[in-house]
N, C-alpha and C positions, 0 to 999 in steps of 0.2 A: 737579706731577711726584707722588705721594703718596712722601712720605721715605722707606718702605719697600721701594721697586720703584723708584726712581733705578738703583743698581745696576747691575737688571736691563730696565735702558732701558737704560740705556750700553752694555752691552754687545751688545744685540742689534742698540742703530742704529747707534753704536759705527763698524760695517763699509760702509753705506751714505753716497755722496759726498754733499754736501748737511746733514751732522747735526754740528750746532754745537754741541749740550750741551743737556742740560736740569735745566731750575733745581727744585730738593722745593720740595714746597709750603711756607708760611709765615706763623708767623701775624698778624705784621705789616703784612703782604699783606691780609689779613681786619677787621684791629682796627679801634676804633673812635673814638670820642675818649669823652673822659667826657659835652664840652657834647653833643656826637651823642647819647649811652647818656642823661644826665640829660631829653631832650627828647621823646629816642623811651618813655621814660615814665613822659612830663608830669609828674618830679619836679620838687620844689620845694629850690632855696636853701637851705641852713644853710650851711654856710660853704664858701669855699675855691672859688668863680666865677671867680675867674683861674687856676684850674686845665682852665678846659672846654678850653681845648688838644692837654694830656696827654693820650699810646696806653693803652688799657684791649686789652690780650692776650693777659686770660684774668680768668672768671665766678666766683669763688669761693663755696656759699655759707656761710653762715656758721648752719648747724645742731647738729642732735645727730655729734659726729664725736669718734669715737671712738682717733681720735689729738692727741697734745697742740697747743695751736694753733699752738703753731711750727712743731712738723710741717707741719701742714694745708696753713697762710695760709703755713710758708717757700718754701711749692715750687714756686713764681712769685713773678715780680717784674712791677708793668703790671697790674696785677688794677685791680680791684672784686669786693668782697666784699656781700657781699645778706644781710644776715640783720638780724630782726627788731626795735621799735627799742625793744625793754626787756627785751634780752638783753648791760648791757651789762658782763657775762665776753666771754662769746664779741665782742663790739665790740672790747673790747684787748687781746683774741688776736687778731688781726687788726689791728691797728693797733703790734701793734711788730714785724710785717714791711714791709716797703718793699708800698704798700696807695694805690696811685690816689684811690677815690674808696668813703668809703660808703653803702650803698645802705640805710637806713633803712627796713621795713618798717609795718606797721598803720595809718601814720599820726603814731606817738609818733616822736619827738625825744629825738636823747640826751638824758641826765640832761650836765648842769654838767660834770662829770669828764670822760667821752667828751671834749663839746670843744673843754673845754683841751686832749686831750693828740694829737688830730685837727689841732690848729690845731696845734701843736707841732711836731708829723709831717707839715705842712706837705700831710695827707690832706684831698680835697671832702669835704661830709655831702650828702645828698641825701637829700630824705624824699616816702616812693609811700604813699598814700595804702590802695595792695593791700596783698596777706599776702603772705607772703616767695612761694609757689608759683605764685600770681598774678602775680608779677612776672617768675618766671622762667619761664614760661610765655611773657608778652611780650616777654623775652630772649631768647629765640630764633625772634624775627625779626631780630634784630638785625644779622644781617652784611648786608640786604638794604642798608644803607645807607649801608658802610662804603668810603668815594671813596680815593682810589686818590695825592687833592691838598693831604696834609701831607709837611713834609722832611722828617721819619723813616724814612715807608715809600717817600719815594723815592733813601734815603741807604740802607734797606737789600737795596732792590731794584737797583740796579748793583754792590753788593756780591755779590747773589745772581748778579748777570751773568758780572761781572769772576772770580768763582770757579766759574761754570763753564759757563760755554758758551767756544767758541774767536773 
């Protein structure tokens, strides 16, 4: 159930016999792994392939942002950041917050300093040939490859069931 409708659903359906609860939608259930994201984009691994099994719950664009990098990128953990390969300033802003993977676009690998920081932060880096807009369009269908067989998803579903059902 969409989060904003949970209260309404519980109120209306709770009076029906057999109603066991309503499980709210959760981004974890739609998440993909870093490896699935890289494969979906036909990306080349620059570093961090050992992070392939980590979940990505959010995808942010590292573009012309009006907020500070910390404010913008700090909104979400477990994220992928799609950013032009020739924008080390934005890449460094993303790396200053918990980021699972940097997706560098336009076929431009990050400069050595960014690569060093990514390694220090344990952030994977992948490289795609497409531009940022095309990459984001490709990611529009990524939820279709999301699978349930991840330990974090099983644990989250167990928590949702325990907290929202009788």
